[in-house]
N, C-alpha and C positions, 0 to 999 in steps of 0.2 A: 503495500500499500503505500500509497505516495501522499503528500498534501504539496497540490504548488500555492503557489502565495502571486503566479500572475497574471492573469489572461494571455500569456502571451500571443497561441496561436488559440483562440476564440470564437475566431469568426470563419475558420479552416473545421468547423466540428460542428455539423445535424444538431442541435439542439432538442431535447423535448421535457415540452413540462407537463408538469406531472395531471394526471386529468384530478388529485388532491387537491391542487393547486386554483385559489384566486387572485385574482389583482385587488381582490378585498381585505385576502385574512396574512396575516403575518410568516406563513409557513406556504413556502415556494420553490418547487423543488424542481433543474432539471437537469436530464441524465445525458451523454450524448455516447455514443459507441464509438470502436474503434477496430479491428480486428482481433488486438489482445490484451485491451484496455474499456473500461467503463468510465469515465468521467463523471464527475454532479459538482452541479456549483447551487448557490444561490438565487433565483430569478433577480433577485432587486438589488445586484450587488455584482455583474457578471464578469469586470473586473477582477472580483476578489478570490481569497482562496479555492482550491479546487478539490477534491481526491478521486486519487483514481486507482483502480483498485484493476486484478486482473479478473476475467468474465465468471472463475467459477466461485468464485467472494464476494465475488452483486448476488449471482444465486441463490447461495448459502444466506444474502440477508433477504434476499427479498424471500424463502419460503419461511424462515424465521419471524418475523414483520406478519407471513397470513394466515401462520396457525395462529 
């Protein structure tokens, strides 16, 4: 897992906003995938920190949240 403090390549990624996010709420998460990495960021701070994890780690996280 890595945490990038800048979003230098944000324009190159296709970000998808969570269906549970709204413009009025405080919780806004966006995800972008590349062949070996899932990137997660706060949509209200697109140039801020971004979490990057391997796809398997992301799948495990999602599975644990859904339970």
